[in-house]
Every structure is written in C-alpha cells, then in structure tokens.
N, CA and C of each residue as an Amber inpcrd file, in Angstrom:
protein
   282
  26.8670000  19.1140000  -3.1060000  25.7660000  19.8360000  -3.0350000
  24.7260000  19.4090000  -1.7490000  24.1770000  18.5540000  -2.3450000
  23.0560000  17.7040000  -1.1290000  23.6280000  17.6660000   0.1270000
  24.7890000  17.0150000   0.1400000  25.2230000  17.2310000   1.4720000
  25.3120000  18.4960000   2.6400000  25.4670000  19.6750000   1.7610000
  26.1000000  20.8140000   2.1830000  24.4770000  21.2530000   2.9190000
  23.4000000  21.2670000   2.1680000  22.4760000  21.2960000   2.1810000
  21.5350000  20.6890000   3.4640000  21.8990000  19.4070000   3.1680000
  21.5350000  18.5340000   4.6540000  22.0820000  18.9490000   5.7630000
  23.5020000  19.4050000   5.5480000  23.9790000  20.4030000   6.9450000
  23.3410000  21.1500000   7.9050000  22.9870000  22.2370000   6.3800000
  22.3710000  23.6030000   6.6730000  20.9210000  23.2830000   7.5430000
  20.4480000  22.4020000   6.7090000  19.2250000  21.8130000   7.3620000
  19.2220000  21.5330000   8.3620000  19.8670000  20.4480000   8.6880000
  19.8680000  19.5990000   9.7300000  19.1630000  18.1240000   9.4290000
  19.0670000  17.8570000   8.3130000  18.3190000  16.3080000   7.7530000
  19.5400000  15.6040000   7.5530000  19.1690000  14.2890000   7.5710000
  20.3100000  13.5640000   7.4240000  20.0210000  12.8920000   5.8960000
  21.0680000  12.6600000   5.0000000  21.3540000  12.1480000   3.9440000
  21.2540000  10.6800000   3.9350000  20.6060000   9.9000000   3.2250000
  21.1040000   8.4410000   3.0130000  20.7720000   7.7280000   2.0490000
  21.7730000   6.7130000   1.5490000  22.1210000   6.0470000   0.2520000
  21.3970000   5.0050000   0.3650000  21.0570000   4.8020000  -1.0060000
  20.2600000   2.9990000  -1.2180000  20.7630000   2.7910000  -2.5650000
  20.8140000   1.5280000  -2.9310000  21.4980000   0.8130000  -3.5140000
  20.1460000   0.0850000  -4.4700000  20.2200000  -0.1370000  -5.8860000
  19.0260000  -0.6630000  -5.7660000  20.0420000  -1.6450000  -7.1670000
  19.4710000  -3.1180000  -6.5030000  20.2050000  -4.4320000  -7.5760000
  19.1970000  -5.1190000  -8.4710000  19.3900000  -5.5620000  -9.2600000
  18.8780000  -6.1530000 -10.4580000  17.8680000  -5.6560000 -10.9950000
  18.0090000  -4.2710000 -11.0480000  17.0330000  -3.5250000 -12.0580000
  17.0810000  -3.5190000 -13.1850000  15.9260000  -4.0390000 -13.9120000
  15.5680000  -4.5830000 -15.3470000  16.4500000  -3.4830000 -16.1760000
  17.2340000  -3.6910000 -17.6370000  17.8710000  -2.7020000 -18.1550000
  16.6030000  -1.7210000 -18.8620000  15.2020000  -2.5990000 -19.4370000
  14.4430000  -1.7800000 -19.8740000  14.1300000  -0.5150000 -18.9930000
  13.7660000  -0.8660000 -17.5670000  13.5940000   0.1740000 -16.3080000
  14.6270000   1.0860000 -16.2520000  15.6540000   1.2440000 -16.5250000
  16.9670000   1.7700000 -16.0110000  16.8460000   2.8280000 -17.3670000
  16.7120000   2.4800000 -18.8490000  17.0450000   2.8650000 -19.8610000
  15.1690000   4.0880000 -19.9280000  14.3280000   3.2680000 -19.2390000
  13.1000000   4.6830000 -19.4390000  13.5310000   5.8580000 -18.2960000
  14.4080000   4.7650000 -17.0480000  14.6040000   6.2000000 -15.8410000
  15.5080000   7.1470000 -16.7490000  16.5960000   6.8380000 -17.3880000
  17.3100000   7.6270000 -17.8640000  16.9750000   8.6030000 -19.1430000
  15.7860000   8.1660000 -19.6340000  14.6110000   9.0900000 -21.0070000
  13.7580000   9.9990000 -19.9150000  13.3570000   9.5340000 -18.6350000
  12.2390000  10.6230000 -17.9280000  13.3000000  11.5540000 -17.3620000
  14.2850000  10.9210000 -16.7800000  15.6440000  12.2630000 -16.8400000
  15.9530000  13.2420000 -17.1720000  16.0070000  12.6750000 -18.4310000
  16.6570000  13.8020000 -19.7740000  15.5510000  15.0380000 -19.6330000
  14.1860000  14.1740000 -19.7830000  13.0500000  14.8960000 -20.2540000
  12.7430000  16.3330000 -18.9160000  13.2570000  15.8110000 -18.1540000
  13.1290000  17.0470000 -17.1540000  14.1150000  17.6150000 -16.3800000
  15.2660000  17.1220000 -17.4600000  16.7650000  18.0640000 -16.6980000
  16.9760000  17.4760000 -15.5780000  16.8620000  16.1970000 -15.4900000
  17.5690000  15.5070000 -13.9610000  18.7290000  14.8390000 -14.0230000
  19.6260000  14.2530000 -13.0300000  20.0740000  13.0890000 -13.5630000
  19.4150000  12.0820000 -13.2160000  19.9140000  10.9360000 -13.5300000
  18.7270000   9.8030000 -13.2070000  18.7910000   9.4790000 -11.6740000
  19.4620000  10.2400000 -10.8450000  19.5590000   9.4960000  -9.5370000
  18.3630000  10.8560000  -8.9190000  18.4180000  12.0090000  -9.5200000
  17.5860000  12.8340000  -8.8740000  16.2590000  12.4350000  -9.0870000
  16.2210000  12.1170000 -10.3760000  14.6690000  11.9450000 -10.9800000
  13.8650000  10.7680000 -10.1700000  15.1330000   9.5690000  -9.9230000
  14.7560000   8.6050000  -9.0410000  14.2510000   9.0820000  -7.6820000
  14.7920000   9.9080000  -6.8360000  14.6370000  10.6710000  -6.0030000
  13.2330000  11.1310000  -5.3800000  12.9090000  11.9580000  -6.9080000
  12.1800000  12.2050000  -7.1370000  10.6980000  11.5460000  -7.4140000
  11.1150000  10.5620000  -7.8570000   9.5420000   9.4930000  -8.1940000
   9.4500000   8.9830000  -6.9000000  10.4440000   8.7960000  -5.9880000
  10.3070000   8.1620000  -4.8340000   9.6490000   9.3590000  -3.6140000
   9.9930000  10.7250000  -3.8390000   9.0840000  11.4620000  -2.7340000
   8.1830000  11.5640000  -3.3050000   7.4790000  11.4530000  -4.6530000
   5.9910000  11.7590000  -5.1560000   5.1910000  10.4380000  -4.7640000
   5.9330000   9.1330000  -4.9260000   5.2390000   8.2500000  -4.7030000
   4.8980000   7.7670000  -3.0190000   5.9280000   8.5390000  -2.2400000
   5.3070000   8.0420000  -0.7070000   4.5740000   9.3450000  -0.4270000
   4.4500000  10.3640000  -1.0780000   3.8040000  11.8120000  -0.0020000
   2.2750000  11.4700000  -0.5020000   1.9150000  10.5740000  -1.5100000
   0.7070000  10.7390000  -1.7240000  -0.1210000   9.7310000  -0.4860000
  -1.3500000  10.3430000  -0.1660000  -1.8320000   9.9460000   1.0340000
  -2.2730000   8.2020000   0.7730000  -2.1420000   7.5690000   1.6830000
  -2.6090000   6.1230000   1.1000000  -4.2480000   5.9960000   1.8940000
  -4.6540000   4.8240000   1.3390000  -6.3630000   4.4430000   1.9800000
  -5.6850000   4.0710000   3.2660000  -6.7530000   4.3790000   3.9330000
  -6.6130000   3.2430000   5.5770000  -7.0660000   1.8340000   5.0750000
  -5.9550000   1.1230000   5.5590000  -6.1640000  -0.8630000   4.9820000
  -8.0090000  -0.7450000   5.7880000  -8.5300000  -1.7230000   4.5160000
  -9.8530000  -1.8430000   5.1970000 -10.1900000  -3.6730000   5.7500000
 -11.3070000  -3.4300000   6.6270000 -11.1780000  -5.1630000   7.1740000
 -11.7530000  -6.0870000   6.0010000 -11.2390000  -6.9120000   6.7720000
 -11.7100000  -8.2510000   5.7850000 -13.6870000  -7.9690000   5.2420000
 -14.1480000  -7.7090000   5.8410000 -15.7170000  -7.8220000   5.4620000
 -15.8160000  -6.6060000   4.6260000 -15.1930000  -5.8580000   5.0670000
 -14.9220000  -4.5640000   3.5680000 -14.3780000  -4.9000000   2.2680000
 -13.2400000  -5.4610000   2.6500000 -12.9170000  -6.1550000   1.1120000
 -13.5080000  -7.1630000   0.5700000 -13.9890000  -8.1170000   1.3210000
 -15.2620000  -9.1710000   0.6410000 -16.0740000  -8.1460000  -0.5700000
 -17.1170000  -7.5720000   0.6890000 -18.2000000  -6.9400000   0.4520000
 -17.7260000  -5.8420000  -0.9340000 -16.5030000  -5.1720000  -0.8310000
 -16.5340000  -4.0260000  -2.4880000 -16.1660000  -5.0210000  -3.4050000
 -15.3960000  -6.3460000  -3.3920000 -15.4050000  -7.4240000  -4.2850000
 -16.3610000  -8.2300000  -4.7940000 -17.6850000  -8.0900000  -4.1600000
 -19.1320000  -8.7250000  -4.5980000 -20.0360000  -8.0970000  -4.6710000
 -19.9560000  -6.5680000  -4.4150000 -20.6500000  -5.7540000  -4.7710000
 -21.5080000  -5.4340000  -5.7790000 -21.1350000  -5.6300000  -6.9400000
 -21.4410000  -5.6140000  -8.5270000 -22.0570000  -6.5560000  -8.7240000
 -22.1140000  -7.7700000  -7.9540000 -22.8200000  -8.5160000  -8.0700000
 -24.2110000  -9.0300000  -7.4990000 -24.4730000  -7.7430000  -6.7930000
 -26.2580000  -7.9960000  -6.0900000 -25.9420000  -8.3830000  -4.8410000
 -27.3370000  -8.2210000  -4.3970000 -27.3330000  -8.7340000  -3.1460000
 -28.0930000 -10.3000000  -3.2430000 -27.9710000 -10.5100000  -1.6730000
 -28.3870000 -11.9420000  -1.4960000 -29.5320000 -11.7420000  -0.4560000
 -30.6100000 -12.3980000  -0.1760000 -31.1800000 -12.4060000   0.4940000
 -31.8460000 -14.2050000   1.0400000 -31.3580000 -13.6990000   2.4820000
 -31.2570000 -15.3760000   2.9020000 -32.2430000 -15.7580000   3.9290000
 -32.7600000 -16.7460000   4.0560000 -34.0660000 -17.0500000   4.7810000
 -33.6100000 -17.7070000   5.9970000 -33.4050000 -16.7730000   7.2150000
 -32.9790000 -17.2550000   7.9990000 -34.1940000 -18.1250000   9.1660000
 -34.1550000 -18.8060000   9.5280000 -34.8870000 -19.7430000  10.1020000
 -35.0410000 -19.2870000  11.5000000 -36.4410000 -19.4870000  12.8110000
 -36.4550000 -19.0790000  13.5630000 -35.5850000 -19.3770000  14.5300000
 -34.9380000 -19.0880000  15.3630000 -34.6090000 -19.7270000  16.5610000
 -35.3520000 -20.4730000  17.0770000 -34.7040000 -21.8790000  17.8420000
 -35.4890000 -22.8950000  18.4580000 -35.3960000 -22.3190000  20.3510000
 -36.1370000 -22.6790000  21.3760000 -35.8390000 -22.8860000  22.2660000
 -34.2150000 -23.2260000  22.6840000 -33.4400000 -22.6660000  23.7640000
 -32.4560000 -23.3160000  24.1460000 -32.9430000 -24.7580000  24.8800000
 -32.3040000 -26.0170000  24.9850000 -31.7990000 -27.1230000  25.6230000
 -31.8370000 -26.9090000  26.8000000 -32.2570000 -27.6800000  27.7060000
 -31.5160000 -27.6030000  29.1570000 -30.3270000 -28.1530000  28.8920000
 -29.1670000 -27.8260000  29.6460000 -28.2030000 -28.2460000  30.1600000
 -27.9800000 -29.2330000  30.8060000 -27.1120000 -30.4640000  30.3230000
 -26.9720000 -31.2910000  31.2350000 -26.8180000 -31.4460000  32.8150000
 -26.8980000 -32.4820000  33.0280000 -27.1390000 -32.6320000  34.9780000
 -26.4340000 -33.9530000  35.0700000 -25.2230000 -33.4060000  36.3160000
 -24.1280000 -34.2210000  36.1000000 -24.1380000 -35.2040000  37.6260000
 -25.2590000 -34.9860000  38.4700000 -25.6030000 -34.8700000  39.7460000
 -25.4050000 -36.3630000  39.9950000 -25.7080000 -37.5240000  40.5840000
 -26.1670000 -38.8260000  41.0130000 -27.3760000 -38.5270000  41.7580000
C-alpha cells in the first residue's frame, strides 16, 4: 500500500534495518504500537517523523556554551591592569 501511494505521489520509499535493538525497547515499541492501533513498523515510522520534524536549535558557539554552563554561578569582576607602552622593536642594522 505504501509503495502504491509513493508511486502516485512521486515519493521514494526507503528501508532500514535496525540491529542490536534491546528486547525491552522492542517490547515497549510493540506496546506503544498496540495502544495507537498501528503495526510496530508504522509506529517506528511515526516516531521517526515526529522526532525529525521538530525544529532543532541553532548550534551555539563555544563561548555561548561555556557562558550558559556557568551563568548560574554569577559573574566575576576581573582587575585588568592598564597596558604599558609598546617596546621599541629590535634593530638589526650594523
């Protein structure tokens, strides 16, 4: 049926195999599918579509990641010394 719909809509259908799935995860998927009146395969498709439809946050840069991590600790006042004048560059003449 899905193949027929995909032919009509012009969409391509792909298959994946999930190996090494824990038995407890498979059991929970089977129970969730039964609650929703779907097959395990259709339930897995539904979960994947829902998860991938969510808008992901824009990745933050390293500075923002560090800032968010330590923001709850409060700020720090740093005593930054005044800059001294630059030294004269070395001379290599004879």
